[in-house]
C-alpha positions as CSV (number, residue, x, y, z in Angstrom):
1,M,14.3,-8.6,10.2
2,T,15.9,-5.3,9.9
3,D,14.5,-1.9,8.9
4,I,16.1,-0.2,5.9
5,A,16.2,3.4,7.0
6,T,14.6,6.0,4.8
7,V,18.0,7.7,4.8
8,E,19.3,5.1,2.4
9,E,16.7,6.2,-0.2
10,S,18.3,9.7,-0.1
11,Q,21.4,8.2,-1.7
12,V,19.2,7.7,-4.7
13,L,16.9,10.7,-4.6
14,P,17.0,13.8,-2.3
15,V,14.2,13.8,0.4
16,V,12.1,16.8,1.3
17,A,9.9,16.7,4.3
18,V,6.7,18.9,4.5
19,V,5.9,19.7,8.1
20,G,3.7,22.1,10.1
21,R,1.0,22.2,12.7
22,P,-2.4,20.5,12.0
23,N,-4.7,21.9,9.3
24,V,-2.3,24.4,7.6
25,G,-2.8,22.7,4.3
26,K,0.3,20.5,4.1
27,S,-1.4,17.6,2.1
28,T,-3.1,20.1,-0.3
29,L,0.3,21.7,-0.9
30,V,1.9,18.3,-1.4
31,N,-0.7,17.5,-4.1
32,R,-0.1,20.9,-5.7
33,M,3.7,20.3,-5.8
34,L,3.2,16.8,-7.2
35,G,0.8,18.0,-9.8
36,R,-1.7,15.2,-9.0
37,R,-4.0,14.2,-6.2
38,E,-2.1,11.7,-4.2
39,A,-2.3,12.8,-0.5
40,V,-5.7,12.3,1.2
41,V,-7.3,15.8,1.9
42,Q,-10.3,16.8,3.9
43,D,-11.3,20.1,5.6
44,V,-10.7,18.7,9.1
45,P,-7.5,18.6,11.0
46,G,-5.6,15.3,11.6
47,V,-6.4,13.5,8.4
48,T,-2.7,12.7,7.6
49,R,-1.1,10.7,10.5
50,D,1.9,8.8,9.1
51,R,4.8,10.0,7.1
52,V,4.0,9.2,3.4
53,S,6.5,9.4,0.6
54,Y,5.8,10.4,-3.0
55,D,8.0,10.7,-6.1
56,A,8.1,14.3,-7.3
57,T,9.7,15.9,-10.4
58,W,10.3,19.6,-11.1
59,N,12.3,21.1,-14.0
60,G,13.7,17.7,-14.9
61,R,15.0,16.9,-11.4
62,Q,13.6,14.2,-9.2
63,F,13.2,14.1,-5.4
64,V,11.1,12.4,-2.8
65,L,8.4,14.5,-1.1
66,V,7.3,13.3,2.4
67,D,3.9,14.4,3.7
68,T,3.5,14.3,7.5
69,G,0.8,14.7,10.1
70,G,0.2,17.8,12.1
71,W,3.1,18.6,14.4
72,A,2.3,19.5,18.0
73,P,5.4,19.3,20.3
74,D,3.4,18.9,23.5
75,A,0.9,16.4,22.1
76,K,-0.4,13.3,24.0
77,G,-1.8,10.0,22.8
78,M,-2.2,9.5,19.1
79,A,-1.2,13.1,18.4
80,A,2.2,12.4,20.1
81,Q,2.7,9.4,17.7
82,V,1.9,11.7,14.7
83,T,4.4,14.2,16.0
84,E,7.1,11.5,16.3
85,Q,6.5,10.5,12.7
86,A,7.0,14.1,11.6
87,E,10.2,14.3,13.6
88,L,11.5,11.1,12.0
89,A,10.7,12.6,8.6
90,V,12.8,15.6,9.4
91,A,15.7,13.4,10.6
92,A,15.7,11.5,7.3
93,A,15.2,14.5,5.1
94,D,17.8,16.6,3.1
95,A,15.6,19.7,3.4
96,V,12.3,20.7,5.1
97,V,9.4,22.8,3.9
98,F,7.8,24.4,7.0
99,V,4.1,25.3,6.2
100,V,2.3,28.0,8.2
101,D,-1.1,29.5,7.7
102,A,-0.7,33.1,6.6
103,T,-4.4,33.9,7.4
104,V,-3.9,33.4,11.1
105,G,-0.2,34.3,11.5
106,T,2.3,32.4,13.6
107,Q,1.2,30.7,16.7
108,D,3.0,29.2,19.7
109,I,3.0,25.8,18.1
110,D,4.7,27.2,15.0
111,E,7.4,28.8,17.1
112,A,8.0,25.5,19.0
113,V,8.2,23.6,15.7
114,M,10.6,26.2,14.4
115,K,13.0,25.7,17.3
116,V,13.1,22.0,16.6
117,L,13.8,22.6,12.9
118,R,16.7,25.0,13.8
119,R,18.3,22.3,16.0
120,S,18.0,19.8,13.1
121,G,20.5,21.7,11.1
122,K,18.6,21.0,7.9
123,P,17.8,23.7,5.2
124,V,14.3,25.0,6.0
125,I,12.0,26.7,3.5
126,L,9.2,28.7,5.0
127,A,5.9,28.3,3.0
128,A,3.2,30.8,4.0
129,N,0.1,29.0,2.8
130,K,-3.5,30.2,2.0
131,V,-2.2,33.4,0.4
132,D,-5.1,33.9,-2.1
133,D,-4.9,37.7,-2.5
134,Q,-2.8,40.8,-2.1
135,R,-3.9,41.5,1.4
136,T,-2.8,38.0,2.7
137,E,0.5,38.4,0.8
138,A,1.3,41.4,3.0
139,E,0.6,39.3,6.1
140,A,2.9,36.6,4.8
141,A,5.7,39.1,4.5
142,A,5.5,39.7,8.2
143,M,6.8,36.2,8.8
144,W,10.3,37.3,8.2
145,Q,10.4,37.6,12.0
146,L,10.5,33.8,12.4
147,G,14.2,34.0,11.4
148,L,13.9,31.3,8.7
149,G,14.7,33.6,5.8
150,E,12.3,34.7,3.1
151,P,8.7,33.4,3.4
152,F,7.3,32.0,0.2
153,P,3.7,33.1,-0.2
154,V,1.7,30.2,-1.7
155,S,-1.9,29.1,-2.3
156,A,-2.0,25.3,-2.2
157,L,-5.7,25.5,-3.2
158,H,-5.2,27.7,-6.3
159,G,-1.5,27.1,-7.1
160,R,-0.3,30.6,-6.6
161,G,3.5,30.7,-5.9
162,S,4.0,27.0,-6.0
163,G,6.5,27.3,-8.8
164,D,8.7,29.7,-6.8
165,L,8.5,27.3,-3.8
166,L,9.6,24.3,-6.0
167,D,12.5,26.4,-7.4
168,A,13.6,27.2,-3.8
169,I,13.5,23.5,-2.9
170,L,15.7,22.6,-5.9
171,G,18.1,25.3,-4.7
172,V,18.8,23.6,-1.3
173,I,18.6,19.9,-2.0
174,P,21.6,17.9,-3.3
175,E,21.8,16.8,-7.0
176,A,20.3,13.4,-7.6
177,P,22.5,10.9,-9.3
178,R,22.0,10.8,-13.0
179,E,21.4,7.0,-12.9
180,L,19.4,5.3,-10.2
181,R,20.4,2.0,-8.7
182,D,21.0,-0.7,-11.2
183,T,18.2,-3.1,-10.2
184,E,16.1,-5.2,-12.5
185,R,12.8,-4.4,-10.9
186,G,13.4,-3.0,-7.4
187,P,12.2,-4.5,-4.1
188,R,9.2,-6.8,-4.3
189,R,6.0,-5.0,-3.3
190,V,3.9,-6.3,-0.4
191,A,0.6,-4.7,0.5
192,I,-0.9,-5.2,4.0
193,V,-4.6,-5.0,3.7
194,G,-7.7,-5.8,5.8
195,K,-10.7,-4.2,7.5
196,P,-10.1,-1.5,10.0
197,N,-8.5,-2.2,13.4
198,V,-7.2,-5.7,12.7
199,G,-3.6,-4.7,13.4
200,K,-2.2,-3.9,10.0
201,S,0.0,-1.0,11.2
202,S,1.1,-3.0,14.3
203,L,2.2,-5.8,12.1
204,L,4.2,-3.5,9.8
205,N,5.9,-1.9,12.9
206,K,6.8,-5.4,14.2
207,I,8.2,-6.4,10.9
208,A,10.2,-3.2,10.5
209,G,11.5,-3.3,14.0
210,Q,10.4,0.3,14.7
211,Q,7.4,2.5,15.3
212,R,7.1,3.2,11.6
213,V,3.3,4.0,11.5
214,V,0.9,5.4,14.0
215,V,-1.0,2.8,15.9
216,D,-4.1,3.4,18.0
217,E,-7.1,1.4,19.2
218,V,-9.4,3.8,17.2
219,A,-10.4,2.1,13.9
220,G,-9.3,4.0,10.8
221,T,-6.0,5.4,12.1
222,T,-4.1,4.8,8.8
223,V,-5.4,6.9,5.9
224,D,-2.7,7.1,3.3
225,P,-0.9,4.0,2.1
226,V,2.5,4.0,3.9
227,D,5.6,2.5,2.1
228,E,8.5,1.0,4.1
229,L,11.6,-0.8,2.9
230,V,12.2,-3.9,5.1
231,E,14.7,-6.7,5.0
232,I,13.5,-10.2,5.8
233,G,15.9,-13.1,5.5
234,G,18.3,-11.2,3.4
235,E,15.6,-10.1,0.9
236,I,14.4,-6.4,0.7
237,Y,10.7,-5.9,0.4
238,R,8.6,-2.7,0.0
239,F,5.8,-3.1,2.4
240,I,2.7,-0.9,1.9
241,D,0.5,-0.4,5.0
242,T,-3.1,0.6,3.9
243,A,-6.3,2.1,5.3
244,G,-8.9,-0.4,6.5
245,I,-11.4,-1.3,3.8
246,R,-14.9,-0.4,5.1
247,R,-18.0,-2.5,4.7
248,R,-19.7,-0.6,1.8
249,I,-18.7,2.3,-0.3
250,K,-22.0,4.1,0.5
251,E,-21.0,4.1,4.2
252,I,-17.8,6.0,3.4
253,S,-17.6,9.8,3.1
254,G,-14.8,12.4,2.9
255,H,-11.3,11.3,3.4
256,E,-12.3,7.7,4.1
257,Y,-13.7,7.4,0.6
258,Y,-10.4,8.5,-1.0
259,A,-8.4,6.4,1.5
260,S,-10.4,3.3,0.3
261,L,-9.6,4.1,-3.3
262,R,-5.9,4.4,-2.4
263,T,-6.1,1.1,-0.6
264,Q,-7.5,-0.5,-3.8
265,G,-4.7,1.2,-5.7
266,A,-2.1,-0.3,-3.3
267,I,-3.5,-3.8,-4.0
268,E,-3.1,-3.2,-7.7
269,R,0.4,-1.9,-7.2
270,A,1.5,-4.8,-5.0
271,E,2.7,-8.2,-6.1
272,V,1.6,-10.0,-3.0
273,C,-1.0,-9.0,-0.4
274,V,-1.0,-10.0,3.2
275,V,-4.6,-9.9,4.2
276,V,-4.8,-9.5,8.0
277,V,-7.8,-11.1,9.8
278,D,-8.7,-10.7,13.5
279,A,-8.4,-14.2,14.8
280,S,-10.2,-13.3,18.0
281,Q,-13.4,-12.5,16.1
282,P,-15.5,-14.6,13.7
283,I,-14.6,-14.3,10.0
284,T,-16.9,-11.7,8.5
285,E,-18.4,-11.0,5.0
286,Q,-16.1,-8.0,5.0
287,D,-13.0,-10.2,5.3
288,L,-14.2,-12.4,2.5
289,R,-14.9,-9.4,0.3
290,I,-11.3,-8.2,0.8
291,L,-9.9,-11.6,0.0
292,T,-12.0,-11.8,-3.1
293,S,-10.8,-8.3,-4.2
294,V,-7.2,-9.5,-3.9
295,E,-7.9,-12.7,-5.9
296,E,-9.8,-10.7,-8.6
297,A,-6.8,-8.3,-8.8
298,G,-4.6,-11.3,-9.5
299,R,-2.3,-10.8,-6.6
300,A,-0.4,-13.5,-4.6
301,L,-2.0,-14.0,-1.2
302,V,-0.9,-14.7,2.4
303,I,-3.6,-14.7,5.1
304,A,-2.4,-13.6,8.5
305,F,-4.6,-14.4,11.4
306,N,-3.5,-11.7,13.9
307,K,-4.3,-11.2,17.6
308,W,-3.6,-14.9,18.2
309,D,-2.6,-13.9,21.8
310,L,-6.3,-13.0,22.4
311,T,-7.7,-16.4,21.4
312,D,-8.4,-19.3,23.7
313,E,-8.7,-23.0,22.8
314,E,-12.5,-22.7,22.2
315,R,-12.0,-19.8,19.8
316,R,-9.3,-21.6,17.9
317,R,-11.6,-24.6,17.5
318,Y,-14.3,-22.4,16.0
319,L,-11.7,-20.6,13.8
320,R,-10.6,-23.9,12.3
321,R,-14.2,-24.7,11.4
322,E,-14.7,-21.2,9.9
323,I,-11.6,-21.6,7.8
324,E,-12.9,-24.9,6.5
325,R,-16.3,-23.5,5.8
326,E,-15.7,-19.9,4.8
327,L,-12.3,-19.9,3.2
328,V,-12.5,-23.1,1.1
329,Q,-12.1,-21.0,-2.1
330,F,-8.8,-19.7,-0.7
331,E,-7.3,-23.0,0.4
332,W,-4.4,-22.4,-1.9
333,A,-3.3,-19.4,0.2
334,A,-0.7,-19.7,3.0
335,K,-2.2,-19.1,6.4
336,I,-0.2,-17.9,9.4
337,N,-1.4,-17.6,13.0
338,L,0.5,-14.7,14.5
339,S,0.5,-11.8,17.0
340,A,1.8,-8.4,16.0
341,L,1.8,-7.4,19.6
342,T,4.0,-10.3,21.0
343,G,5.8,-11.1,17.7
344,R,4.6,-14.7,17.7
345,H,5.3,-16.3,14.3
346,V,5.8,-12.9,12.6
347,D,9.1,-14.4,11.3
348,R,7.2,-16.9,9.3
349,L,5.8,-14.2,7.0
350,G,9.0,-14.0,5.0
351,A,8.9,-17.7,3.9
352,A,5.2,-17.4,3.1
353,I,5.7,-14.3,0.9
354,T,8.6,-16.0,-0.9
355,E,6.5,-19.1,-1.6
356,A,3.5,-17.0,-2.8
357,L,5.7,-15.0,-5.2
358,A,7.3,-18.2,-6.5
359,G,3.9,-19.6,-7.3
360,W,2.7,-16.3,-8.7
361,E,5.6,-16.4,-11.2
362,T,5.4,-20.1,-12.1
363,R,5.5,-20.8,-15.9
364,I,4.5,-24.2,-17.4
365,S,5.8,-25.1,-20.8
366,T,3.2,-25.5,-23.5
367,G,4.2,-29.1,-24.2
368,R,4.0,-30.1,-20.6
369,L,0.7,-28.3,-20.1
370,N,-1.0,-30.0,-23.1
371,A,0.3,-33.4,-22.2
372,Y,-1.2,-33.0,-18.7
373,L,-4.5,-31.6,-20.1
374,G,-4.7,-34.6,-22.5
375,R,-4.5,-37.0,-19.6
376,I,-7.0,-35.2,-17.5
377,V,-9.6,-34.8,-20.3
378,A,-9.2,-38.5,-21.2
379,A,-9.9,-39.6,-17.7
380,H,-12.5,-36.9,-16.9
381,P,-14.1,-35.6,-20.2
382,H,-16.5,-32.7,-20.2
383,P,-20.2,-33.9,-19.7
384,V,-22.3,-34.2,-22.8
385,R,-24.8,-31.3,-23.1
386,G,-27.4,-31.0,-25.8
387,G,-25.9,-33.9,-27.7
388,K,-22.5,-32.3,-27.9
389,Q,-19.3,-32.7,-25.9
390,P,-16.9,-29.7,-26.0
391,R,-13.2,-30.7,-26.2
392,I,-9.9,-28.9,-25.4
393,L,-8.1,-28.4,-28.7
394,F,-5.1,-26.6,-27.3
395,G,-3.9,-24.9,-24.1
396,T,-1.2,-22.4,-23.4
397,Q,0.0,-20.2,-20.5
398,A,-0.6,-16.6,-21.6
399,H,1.4,-15.0,-18.8
400,V,2.5,-15.2,-15.2
401,G,1.7,-12.9,-12.2
402,P,-0.8,-14.5,-11.8
403,P,-0.5,-17.7,-13.9
404,T,-3.1,-17.3,-16.6
405,F,-4.0,-20.1,-19.0
406,V,-6.0,-19.9,-22.2
407,L,-7.8,-23.0,-23.5
408,F,-8.9,-23.1,-27.1
409,T,-12.0,-25.4,-27.2
410,S,-14.6,-26.8,-29.5
411,G,-17.4,-25.3,-27.4
412,Q,-18.2,-23.5,-24.2
413,F,-17.2,-25.1,-20.9
414,E,-19.4,-25.2,-17.8
415,P,-18.1,-23.2,-14.8
416,G,-18.1,-26.4,-12.7
417,Y,-15.8,-28.1,-15.2
418,L,-13.5,-25.1,-15.3
419,R,-13.2,-25.2,-11.5
420,F,-12.4,-28.9,-11.7
421,L,-9.6,-28.1,-14.2
422,K,-8.2,-25.3,-12.1
423,R,-8.1,-27.6,-9.1
424,R,-6.3,-30.3,-11.0
425,L,-3.8,-27.8,-12.4
426,R,-3.0,-26.8,-8.8
427,E,-2.6,-30.5,-7.8
428,E,-0.1,-31.1,-10.6
429,F,1.9,-27.8,-10.7
430,G,1.5,-26.3,-7.2
431,F,0.7,-22.6,-7.6
432,Q,0.8,-22.2,-3.8
433,G,-0.2,-18.7,-2.7
434,T,-1.4,-17.4,-6.0
435,P,-4.8,-17.3,-7.9
436,V,-4.9,-19.1,-11.2
437,H,-6.9,-17.6,-14.0
438,L,-8.4,-19.8,-16.7
439,E,-9.8,-18.3,-20.0
440,V,-11.8,-20.3,-22.6
441,R,-11.8,-19.3,-26.2
442,A,-14.4,-21.5,-27.9
443,R,-14.2,-22.1,-31.7
444,E,-16.7,-20.1,-33.6
445,K,-19.8,-21.9,-34.8
446,G,-19.7,-23.1,-38.4
447,R,-15.9,-23.0,-38.5
448,R,-14.3,-26.1,-39.9
449,K,-12.1,-28.3,-37.7
């Protein structure tokens, strides 16, 4: 498994990294430049931790905007990992937007970051943020002393000066090719989801073969969905690391609320979801709710039981019972016991994802489907209810991704019988790793046969 460096993406679109010390308004400025609320923002430092890429357009030109966490050169612990992600973003970028807070002036951290940027040799644009009035604009002008050229006074909150900043960015980045890569659909999209602190980011780092996202024992380290191009078995996938989904929305506030919305959005954007479950702990209602949300979204599914290195024989015995009891409705999903820490069985993810996508895109011809439905209904007809026995008149597969079947019937079917039909369809046609949706369209009453 090989990481596809972000630098490769710059061959398609120029990359612009937005850096600066914590709480200078980088994510707010990113949202302003994008013209939409993408980056998670809250009025506390340290909300953004990983480097997160967004597609941006200005004056008809496209580029990739990379938001980063607060940069502190002498940081320790998690803050040091955040700083490393910012440095990696600069290394992969074609240009850098260095954001400072004009209301407090330059600080020692700003000057330390500036020295690193100078050594990088990349074009640097100085954005003096929080310039909301004439007085602050004068203070921003004093930042010429940093030696990075003209400071661009902006107000990320109100939009002041953002157009001039974007014009300056276009002036230093290379021209994007007129035509992007000739691919039919791009890399397959895989979202890594689960409750907080089950090891989602550690798993992505192990798959990518590098410290791609910040990992810490503190639950909720990942806030924004993080995309990474990764090659597994010769196939390139776009992995999306997501924030942990909390127990209930009412327990979430501030940036966690928006992070949970973006996680749900990542599920919708993905083709297959790897739901990470902590194998060392009992399966919880929260795990089941996440699995159900993936199924309801119609996404292919792989269940990864992580932290296998922390389980003993007794825990594994209990886990097998929990899977039989709690996950019976997800028996169609591939299940892998792995350890993101040691790398155990992580290599099996590629085959499981490929199989799930194949099932997700399976199409059954109408003739074959109706022939099978005829045999099933003849052997196991719908029970008689109220003196009537509804029949299947015709069936067809409406679409794939996930496989969705529409049954035209002479009356309403009971949920239990629909579950039976769904189970038998799986037995006949496979559909490994994907939900199967079944819709019934009963003939209107009084309508002639």
